[in-house]
BALUM-624227 format. One record per residue (C-alpha): residue number from 0; residue in one letter; x, y, z. Coordinates in Angstrom, 2 decimals, padded with zeros to 5 digits, always signed. Example, Ala and Ser with C-alpha at 12.3 -4.5 7.8 and 13.67 -1.06 7.14 Angstrom:
REM residues 2
<site 0, "a", <+012.30, -004.50, +007.80>>
<site 1, "s", <+013.67, -001.06, +007.14>>
END
This chain:
REM residues 220
<site 0, "x", <+023.10, -014.11, -009.18>>
<site 1, "x", <+019.61, -015.37, -009.97>>
<site 2, "x", <+017.09, -016.08, -007.57>>
<site 3, "x", <+013.53, -017.57, -007.66>>
<site 4, "x", <+011.19, -017.03, -004.87>>
<site 5, "x", <+007.82, -018.45, -004.03>>
<site 6, "x", <+005.51, -017.13, -001.19>>
<site 7, "x", <+001.93, -017.63, +000.26>>
<site 8, "x", <+000.21, -015.13, +002.35>>
<site 9, "x", <-003.19, -015.38, +004.09>>
<site 10, "x", <-005.53, -012.97, +006.25>>
<site 11, "x", <-008.54, -014.25, +007.72>>
<site 12, "x", <-010.96, -011.27, +009.34>>
<site 13, "x", <-014.24, -011.59, +011.64>>
<site 14, "x", <-015.30, -008.68, +012.82>>
<site 15, "x", <-018.55, -007.56, +014.64>>
<site 16, "x", <-020.09, -004.52, +015.49>>
<site 17, "x", <-023.28, -003.45, +017.59>>
<site 18, "x", <-024.74, -000.30, +018.59>>
<site 19, "x", <-026.47, -000.34, +022.16>>
<site 20, "x", <-029.16, +001.78, +023.37>>
<site 21, "x", <-030.71, +001.77, +026.71>>
<site 22, "x", <-034.31, -000.15, +026.83>>
<site 23, "x", <-035.56, +000.56, +030.37>>
<site 24, "x", <-034.00, +000.96, +033.67>>
<site 25, "x", <-035.94, -000.49, +036.80>>
<site 26, "x", <-034.92, -001.21, +040.39>>
<site 27, "x", <-034.40, -004.92, +041.55>>
<site 28, "x", <-033.52, -004.74, +045.01>>
<site 29, "x", <-030.86, -002.49, +045.51>>
<site 30, "x", <-029.61, -003.14, +042.17>>
<site 31, "x", <-030.48, -000.75, +039.25>>
<site 32, "x", <-030.75, -002.55, +036.14>>
<site 33, "x", <-030.22, -001.63, +032.98>>
<site 34, "x", <-030.91, -003.73, +030.07>>
<site 35, "x", <-029.51, -002.75, +026.21>>
<site 36, "x", <-031.18, -003.40, +022.89>>
<site 37, "x", <-027.88, -004.61, +020.54>>
<site 38, "x", <-028.53, -003.30, +016.63>>
<site 39, "x", <-026.11, -004.55, +014.25>>
<site 40, "x", <-023.69, -001.99, +012.82>>
<site 41, "x", <-021.10, -003.77, +010.94>>
<site 42, "x", <-019.98, -007.51, +010.15>>
<site 43, "x", <-017.61, -008.68, +008.16>>
<site 44, "x", <-016.42, -012.20, +007.13>>
<site 45, "x", <-013.26, -011.69, +004.86>>
<site 46, "x", <-010.45, -013.96, +003.82>>
<site 47, "x", <-007.35, -013.22, +001.48>>
<site 48, "x", <-004.98, -015.68, +000.12>>
<site 49, "x", <-002.14, -014.46, -002.08>>
<site 50, "x", <+000.38, -017.19, -003.80>>
<site 51, "x", <+003.11, -015.10, -005.60>>
<site 52, "x", <+006.36, -016.21, -007.48>>
<site 53, "x", <+008.84, -014.37, -008.41>>
<site 54, "x", <+012.20, -014.37, -010.78>>
<site 55, "x", <+015.32, -012.06, -010.25>>
<site 56, "x", <+018.74, -011.64, -012.08>>
<site 57, "x", <+021.81, -009.19, -011.03>>
<site 58, "x", <+024.67, -009.15, -013.12>>
<site 59, "x", <+027.56, -007.06, -012.33>>
<site 60, "x", <+029.45, -005.88, -015.42>>
<site 61, "x", <+032.45, -003.14, -015.49>>
<site 62, "x", <+031.70, -001.65, -012.50>>
<site 63, "x", <+027.74, -001.43, -013.11>>
<site 64, "x", <+025.25, -003.50, -011.32>>
<site 65, "x", <+022.13, -004.36, -013.39>>
<site 66, "x", <+019.30, -005.84, -012.00>>
<site 67, "x", <+015.46, -007.11, -013.42>>
<site 68, "x", <+013.12, -009.29, -012.38>>
<site 69, "x", <+009.37, -010.16, -012.87>>
<site 70, "x", <+006.61, -011.41, -010.02>>
<site 71, "x", <+003.10, -012.71, -010.29>>
<site 72, "x", <+000.46, -013.10, -007.94>>
<site 73, "x", <-003.06, -014.46, -007.53>>
<site 74, "x", <-005.39, -012.89, -005.40>>
<site 75, "x", <-008.22, -014.83, -003.91>>
<site 76, "x", <-010.74, -012.78, -002.01>>
<site 77, "x", <-013.84, -014.35, -000.26>>
<site 78, "x", <-015.54, -011.15, +001.36>>
<site 79, "x", <-019.30, -010.93, +003.09>>
<site 80, "x", <-020.07, -007.55, +004.60>>
<site 81, "x", <-022.84, -005.99, +005.99>>
<site 82, "x", <-023.48, -002.46, +007.09>>
<site 83, "x", <-027.20, -001.98, +007.42>>
<site 84, "x", <-027.43, +001.19, +009.11>>
<site 85, "x", <-024.63, +003.06, +007.35>>
<site 86, "x", <-021.54, +005.46, +008.88>>
<site 87, "x", <-020.64, +008.96, +009.70>>
<site 88, "x", <-018.50, +009.89, +006.91>>
<site 89, "x", <-015.24, +011.90, +008.00>>
<site 90, "x", <-015.40, +013.30, +003.94>>
<site 91, "x", <-019.23, +014.92, +004.75>>
<site 92, "x", <-020.37, +017.72, +007.29>>
<site 93, "x", <-023.65, +016.14, +007.56>>
<site 94, "x", <-024.58, +014.15, +010.87>>
<site 95, "x", <-026.47, +011.59, +009.15>>
<site 96, "x", <-025.61, +008.07, +008.62>>
<site 97, "x", <-024.60, +007.16, +004.60>>
<site 98, "x", <-023.68, +004.37, +002.28>>
<site 99, "x", <-025.66, +001.73, +003.67>>
<site 100, "x", <-024.74, -001.65, +002.07>>
<site 101, "x", <-024.24, -005.17, +002.15>>
<site 102, "x", <-022.17, -007.60, -000.45>>
<site 103, "x", <-020.85, -011.18, -000.74>>
<site 104, "x", <-017.70, -011.28, -003.56>>
<site 105, "x", <-016.06, -014.37, -004.08>>
<site 106, "x", <-013.09, -013.88, -006.79>>
<site 107, "x", <-009.46, -014.61, -008.00>>
<site 108, "x", <-007.32, -011.81, -009.73>>
<site 109, "x", <-003.95, -011.59, -010.94>>
<site 110, "x", <-001.28, -009.14, -010.15>>
<site 111, "x", <+002.10, -008.34, -012.19>>
<site 112, "x", <+004.99, -006.71, -011.67>>
<site 113, "x", <+008.60, -006.25, -013.59>>
<site 114, "x", <+011.34, -004.04, -013.05>>
<site 115, "x", <+014.56, -003.16, -014.23>>
<site 116, "x", <+017.46, -001.09, -012.69>>
<site 117, "x", <+021.14, -000.03, -013.05>>
<site 118, "x", <+023.62, +001.05, -010.57>>
<site 119, "x", <+027.01, +002.56, -011.11>>
<site 120, "x", <+029.56, +005.41, -010.88>>
<site 121, "x", <+030.07, +008.06, -013.09>>
<site 122, "x", <+033.55, +009.02, -013.05>>
<site 123, "x", <+035.17, +008.84, -009.58>>
<site 124, "x", <+032.95, +010.70, -007.43>>
<site 125, "x", <+029.25, +010.51, -009.15>>
<site 126, "x", <+027.16, +007.69, -008.58>>
<site 127, "x", <+024.11, +007.09, -010.52>>
<site 128, "x", <+020.77, +004.69, -009.79>>
<site 129, "x", <+017.76, +004.53, -012.20>>
<site 130, "x", <+015.33, +001.89, -012.87>>
<site 131, "x", <+011.35, +001.63, -013.51>>
<site 132, "x", <+008.91, -000.88, -012.90>>
<site 133, "x", <+005.36, -001.88, -014.42>>
<site 134, "x", <+002.31, -003.13, -012.63>>
<site 135, "x", <-000.96, -004.56, -013.64>>
<site 136, "x", <-004.02, -004.91, -011.41>>
<site 137, "x", <-006.33, -007.15, -013.20>>
<site 138, "x", <-009.05, -006.18, -010.08>>
<site 139, "x", <-009.78, -002.96, -011.99>>
<site 140, "x", <-007.56, -003.37, -015.43>>
<site 141, "x", <-005.18, -000.71, -014.43>>
<site 142, "x", <-001.80, -000.69, -015.86>>
<site 143, "x", <+001.10, +001.71, -013.61>>
<site 144, "x", <+004.41, +002.61, -014.73>>
<site 145, "x", <+006.46, +003.39, -011.80>>
<site 146, "x", <+010.48, +005.26, -012.55>>
<site 147, "x", <+012.95, +006.22, -010.24>>
<site 148, "x", <+016.46, +007.88, -009.99>>
<site 149, "x", <+019.17, +009.22, -007.91>>
<site 150, "x", <+022.62, +010.84, -008.67>>
<site 151, "x", <+024.94, +011.49, -005.44>>
<site 152, "x", <+028.23, +013.41, -005.83>>
<site 153, "x", <+030.77, +012.79, -003.32>>
<site 154, "x", <+032.55, +016.22, -001.92>>
<site 155, "x", <+034.91, +014.92, +000.07>>
<site 156, "x", <+036.17, +011.46, +001.81>>
<site 157, "x", <+033.52, +012.78, +004.59>>
<site 158, "x", <+030.93, +014.69, +002.76>>
<site 159, "x", <+028.33, +014.15, -000.02>>
<site 160, "x", <+025.22, +015.70, -001.76>>
<site 161, "x", <+022.21, +013.70, -003.35>>
<site 162, "x", <+019.10, +014.23, -005.35>>
<site 163, "x", <+016.54, +011.44, -006.17>>
<site 164, "x", <+012.61, +011.40, -007.55>>
<site 165, "x", <+010.28, +008.38, -007.54>>
<site 166, "x", <+006.74, +007.48, -008.46>>
<site 167, "x", <+005.12, +004.76, -006.74>>
<site 168, "x", <+001.49, +003.33, -007.25>>
<site 169, "x", <-000.99, +000.73, -004.96>>
<site 170, "x", <-004.84, +000.29, -005.57>>
<site 171, "x", <-007.36, +001.54, -003.00>>
<site 172, "x", <-008.14, -001.59, -000.47>>
<site 173, "x", <-010.04, -004.52, -002.63>>
<site 174, "x", <-012.92, -004.45, -000.16>>
<site 175, "x", <-013.51, -000.81, -001.12>>
<site 176, "x", <-012.87, -001.52, -004.63>>
<site 177, "x", <-015.48, -004.65, -004.33>>
<site 178, "x", <-018.23, -003.04, -002.30>>
<site 179, "x", <-019.91, -000.75, -004.69>>
<site 180, "x", <-019.89, -001.07, -008.55>>
<site 181, "x", <-018.53, +002.28, -009.25>>
<site 182, "x", <-015.54, +001.89, -007.09>>
<site 183, "x", <-014.52, -000.53, -009.87>>
<site 184, "x", <-013.07, +002.62, -012.24>>
<site 185, "x", <-011.40, +003.79, -009.30>>
<site 186, "x", <-007.44, +004.41, -010.51>>
<site 187, "x", <-004.66, +003.39, -008.57>>
<site 188, "x", <-003.65, +006.04, -005.99>>
<site 189, "x", <+000.21, +007.35, -006.95>>
<site 190, "x", <+002.61, +009.76, -005.25>>
<site 191, "x", <+005.79, +011.36, -006.58>>
<site 192, "x", <+008.50, +011.87, -004.03>>
<site 193, "x", <+011.09, +014.78, -004.91>>
<site 194, "x", <+014.34, +014.94, -002.38>>
<site 195, "x", <+017.38, +016.26, -001.93>>
<site 196, "x", <+020.12, +015.55, +000.64>>
<site 197, "x", <+023.93, +015.96, +001.99>>
<site 198, "x", <+025.79, +013.50, +004.40>>
<site 199, "x", <+027.14, +016.51, +006.01>>
<site 200, "x", <+029.94, +014.05, +008.02>>
<site 201, "x", <+030.22, +010.28, +007.52>>
<site 202, "x", <+032.47, +008.20, +009.31>>
<site 203, "x", <+032.57, +004.35, +009.92>>
<site 204, "x", <+030.43, +004.00, +012.93>>
<site 205, "x", <+028.04, +007.18, +012.21>>
<site 206, "x", <+026.79, +009.76, +009.82>>
<site 207, "x", <+024.96, +012.85, +010.16>>
<site 208, "x", <+022.84, +013.91, +007.43>>
<site 209, "x", <+020.09, +015.97, +006.23>>
<site 210, "x", <+017.43, +015.69, +003.87>>
<site 211, "x", <+014.41, +017.39, +002.24>>
<site 212, "x", <+011.54, +015.91, +000.40>>
<site 213, "x", <+008.19, +017.08, -001.54>>
<site 214, "x", <+005.61, +014.53, -002.17>>
<site 215, "x", <+002.72, +015.01, -004.74>>
<site 216, "x", <-000.31, +012.72, -004.36>>
<site 217, "x", <-002.87, +011.95, -007.08>>
<site 218, "x", <-006.32, +009.69, -007.58>>
<site 219, "x", <-006.75, +009.78, -003.66>>
END
């Protein structure tokens, strides 16, 4: 089975935030008039367009399902952002505003992803899935390798145990990478997950299962 997929997504945001401060109070008749002075805190006009083209192939051979595919994306970004007063950072105990900034960027960059995966049975009771994915991010020049594997053992007709490992990655949001020059050096965020589980009782219409997992985050 081979599949060719083309897609396009678009997102436009127009955000305006203001801080209002009380100017003065004066009484007109029986009404208390309280005019406010508005100060711009954050302005954003951004648009993202992402066309993509992908191809995948699946081959079933001697009880093994072999899959492979590749995808290419072109991320077009047109950003105009102003944060003249800065903001209160959740990572800073200080109550002062920091990181005042404004920038405008208009660029297009590529992103690719390629994967291979194999699923099959080892004997009558073992099932194995193993695969890997490689991605490139032109925005920061990053390359990542993302392996995954799982192994399951069928104890009986209604019970099974399994274990798995996976590692995945993604870039920080593009608007954060483009906001400061040094952010272009940010490495992709990565997460590793180890998990073990069991089907305590599997039936045609319902399954009772339990799973435990451990996640490890890096480059946050």
